[in-house]
N, C-alpha and C positions, 0 to 999 in steps of 0.2 A: 632518286624518285621510281617505283614500277608499279603496276597496279596487279595489285590479287585478287582473285575469285571468290564471292561470298558462295559459299553450297548450298546454304540454305537456301534464299531467294526469299519471294513470297509466293501465297500462293495462287498466283498470274504465273508464276513462271518465272519472273522480273529478278535480276540480278545486279547488285548495287554494286557500284564499281567503287574498291576501296585502295588506296594509295597506301603504299608498304617499302620496306629497304631492303626488300628479299633479293630483289633481282637490278643488276643494273644493265641499261638496254646500253644498246650499239648506236650512236648517233654520232652521224656524219657534221662535221665544223664545231662538235661541243669539246675539241679539243682535248681528248684522254690522254692522261697523261702530258699536262702540258705543261709548259715552261711559265718558268716562276717571272711574272710580268716583271715584278720590284719597281713597283709604284714609288720607292720612296727613294731613287736615284733618277728618279723622272729631271726634277732639277737641278741638279747638277750638271751642268753641262763639261767640267772637267772628269766627272767618273766615267758620263757617257762617251768620252772621247775616246776614255781609255779604253773601254769594249769599244770600241769602235773599231781603234786601231791595232786591236790584236788578230792574230792571223789568221785565227780560225772563226772569225765573226762571219754572220751570213748575211745576207741580203735578201729577200724576199721581194723580185721585181715585177711590177704588171706595168700595162700598157692602156691607159684606162682599162674598160671594163674584160682585160681579158689577163689571163696570169702567164710568165716565162713557164715553161713544159722544158722539161728533159726530153729532148728527142730519144726515140727508140734506138736503142744498140752504144748509147756516146759515151758509156762508162761513166768516169766519175767518181764519186766515193760514196755511192751507194749499190747496195745491191739489186741485180737486175733477171727475175726469175725466165725460166724459160720463153715465156708469150710475151717476155719484153716488158713488164711492167714493172716500173723501180719503185722497189718499197720507199723512197721518198722520192716522188715524181716532179716534186717543184726544182726549175733548175734556179739555181740561188745564187747570186752578183756578189761578186769581192770588191773589197776597197781598190785593190789594186788592179781590177778591172773596170770599176769607174776610172780611177784617174786615170788610166791609159786610151779610155775610150771617150772620158766626157772633158778631162781636164787639157787633151791636146787642139778642141775645137774651142779651147780659149773663154768660154763663158760661164764657167763653173768650176771650183774649185774643190775638191774631195780628197784633200790630204787630211782633213780635221772635221771634227765635226764641233758645231753644225758646219754643212757646206756653204760657201760663200760664191759671189755671183758678183758681175760686173755692176758700177751702181743705177747703171736705168733697167736692171731687171732682181727681180723676185729670187732668190737660191730654191734652189730644188730642195723639198721638201720630202727630210729624210725624220722616218720615224721609230723611235726605238719600242722594238716589242717587246724584250723580255731576254731572260736568258733562262740556260738550260745547265743545272746543276752538273749533272752527272757525266755531261762531256765537257763540263765546261767551255760552252759555246756560249755567242752573244748572236741573237736575230734582233734586225730591223728590217724597213720596209721601203722603197721606195719603185713613183711611177715612173715610168723611165721615159713617159714622154713630156715631161715637165724637163729633163734635160738639154740643154743647149746639145746641138748634132745628134741626137735619138729622138727626135718630135716626132715619129710618122712609126707606125709599124713595117715598114721597110726595112727605115733604117736600125730598129730594133735586130730586125732577122738578119740585117746582114752583118751586124756587129757580134752577134752572137748565133755561130752557124752550128751548134749544135742544141740548140733548143728549138721552141714554136710555140707561138702564143696557140692557147688555148682558154677556150668561153666557160664559164663558170658552172654550166651544167653540166657541160662535161667534165668538168673536174671532180663536181662534185661523186657521180656516178660512177668514175676509174677509180678518186682514192676509198671510196666506199666498197668496192669489189676489193682493192687491191689489201685495203687494212691499213689504211695509208693517213692514219686518225691524228698524228700528230700535224703533220706539213695538212689538214684538212684544217685543226682548227687555227694552223698558223695563216692560213688564207682567208678566213671569214676573220680574225681579227685584224688581221692589215685591212683588206680591202675596207672595212669600217670606219677605219678611223683617217686612211686616207679618202676617200672620199667626203666625209665628214668635214677635212680641211679643204676640201675645194670648194664647196659649199658653203663657207663660213667665213672666202677672203675678204665679204664688208662687214662693217660694224651693221648689227639691225636695228639699232636705235638712231643712228646718224650718219650711216653710209659711210665710214670713211674706212680704210685697209685697217686693215686686220693684218696681228705678227704671230706667228708661232713662237709658243713658249710649254717649257715643260717636256720638250722628246715628241712634240707633235700632240699632248694631251691637251690643251689648252689656247685659246686664241684670244688676244687682248688689242682691244682697241687703239689703234697710234695715236687718233688726235687728243686721248687722255693722256697717253705717254708724253707727249710733250708737254702738257701743261708743267710751269711753274712749281706749282706747287707739290712737296713732295708725297703730299698726303694725298691728292688729288691723282697722278703717280702710281701711288701703294692701290686706291681704290678703282684703278681703269676699267672700265666694263670689260669682261672677260667671259665666252662660253666653252664648257667642255661638251666634247662626245658621250652621248647619250641612247643606250639602244630605243629604236620605236618598237612598241610590243603589236604583234597580232597573232589571232587565232584560227585555228583550225579544230573542229569538231566532229567527230567521228558520232554517226547516229542509229542507236540500236532498238529495234521491233520491238513495240509493246511487250510482243510474249518471250523474246530475246533471244530470238533462234536468228533473225537476221538484216543485217547491214544495207544501210538506205548510199547506193553510191550512187554517182554522175557522171555522165560524159561533159565536159566545155568546147564550146564551139572553137576548132583552131589546135585543138589540142588531137591525137590521132586516134583515129576511130574506133579504134575498139578498148583504151585507156578508159578506166573508173577509179574514179575520186571519191574524198568525204565532197559532200554536194555542202559545206559550210566551212569558207573560211571567211577570215576579216580582220579590220583594225579595233583595238581596243583602244576610242576614245575617250578624254579627259572625263575622268569623275567617273566612270565605270569601271567596275570588278571585275575580273576576268568572266566569273558566271554570266554576271550580267550581259556584257557582249557577247556571249557565246547564245545566251538567248534570241539574245533580238538580232543576230548574223541567221541564226538559224530561222528564224520567223519573217525576216524578210527573202530570205533565197528558197526556204520549202514550204513559206505559207502553215509551218506545223509548231506545234506548242512542246517543249520540251519539259519533266519534270526535274531529277537529280542531275547535276552536272557535277564532274569531276575531274579535275588535273590529272592529270597522267605524265607531260612530258614537255621540255623546252628544248628549242633546239636554235642556236645563233641560227643565219641564212644570211649568205649575203648578194641575195637579190630580191629586194634592192637592200644596196649595204647597210649594217649597222641594225635590220632587223633580226627582231627574238621571236621567233615561232612558238606557240603556246598551245598544246594538242592534250581535248576533253575527251570525255566522254560522257553522253547522254543519253539518257532513252528517253521518246517518244512518245509522248498520252495517247498517240491514235495511231491506225493504221494508214489512213487517207491522205493524200499529200498532193497539190495541186502540179495540174499539167504547168513543165516548164514555159513561159510567155515567150514569145517570138524575137524580143529582145533580150532576153535573159541571159545570166550567164552560163546554166547550162541547157542544152539540147535534148537531155534524155535522163531522165532520173529512176531507179528501179530499187526493189527491195531483191538484196541478193540470199539465198542460203549459204550459211556456212560452210558446205561442201563445196558450192557453185565459187566462194570467195577462196577458196583452198587453189582451185586448181588455175584462178586469176593470176594467187600470188606466183604460182609452179611456171606461169606464163611470165610472167614478171622476174622472174629470177633466172628465165633461161634467155630474156631478150638484153636485160642489163647487166649477166654476170656473166654470160659464158657460156651459156648453157649448162648453168648448173643444176638446172631441174630435167635436161633433158632436150626432145627436137622440138617443142613447142615454140619457140622464135621465129617467125616469121610465117605459120600457122593460116593467121588472121582472128587466132584466140586472143577472146577478150585477156583484158591482162589489168593490173592496177595498179600505181606509181611504185618505183625502186625503193627500196627500204631507205636509201639514202637519202630520203623525204621526209619530212614528220608525217603526211598523210598515210605514204606509205608504212611508216611504224608502227602507226595508230593499227590501220588495217591490221596487220601482222600482231600484235599486242590481244587486238578483237580475239582471234583467232588463239593466241596462244591462252587467253584467261580466262574468255566467256563463252564461246563460242560452243552449241551441243559437239561432241566427237566426232570425228568422221564417219559418215555412215551412220549417224545416228539420227534421223531421220527428221523430223521437223516440218514447217509447211516446204510441196514443193510447187516449184516451178520461182516466177517472180512477176508481180504487174511491171508492163509499162507505161511510162504517163504518157 
């Protein structure tokens, strides 16, 4: 889905936001060219074991909220450019490596799927992600901190000398800059399912321990699995992972020539973003949630709200961020509260936004737009984020052309 510009507009110069299939956005974590998740195979341990034991199987490895990353100059089976960026930056782990490192500790056996452990310990969770048909590779995910002998970050780094641990925001920016969309899609997928399993270790109804089924995509209450009745075992309480929806809205001036941007406390002093972001609550449509959040955070009312894009987001894990465009009904906005989410909110002209995008690209993509990085110039979030994508979409689709005038200056609130 993408947006197209309504050239007609209305007599006030408002531009309606329309959705159309003409352009494919490049969205980090969306898994462009993604693997086949092969959901029909998840319940067959024999089939999953066959794929796991394949020499070409790859295991995406995490250490809590950090991902195992290929260190520069480490070589491997991926190409590396002159700047040292790997086209496949994730440092995948193999079954043989797990057998050599973890099984030697005596606490877990990775020879077959699912892994087994001593009776006093739960087995490490290995999630089946899917398969890559063209390369006939199979993908899994594992949190190494759950493996005996690799329970700390230092132990992980000591076992994998050619890797480092990278936080997810750094990974997102690097993957977008390097075009590693395949690995980015795997990262969001794996992190979401691993975190969901970690948070659902106990039954929400009775508190009993749950066990993993369907290769990590279902957890079943053990108290009902132990029931004598086959019917009770068949109908045992189970939960499955689901994405948590959140929304980000880009706010357009009533005249259509400016964008409302704000700066959050704690963010870099010159970074401005979309000033309306929040969760979609139960019983709400996306449009209703956008209107509510906009009013809560800026005290302005909006008219038309249009969906533009969606982006899987692993911070927090399992999130699905929905991006919208909305046109406000009046120019005035309330000054930010002392304890509010933003310390500065302002209307910014299209030419100013273009300069902020150039500064952002220079900052996050290694000087793609010249020497603006490090000068203290205001900038917007990178294009690896939903807000950064929405701001760039406004410039590409609806903003006045460069040098086209519009209201000069901006109002600082």
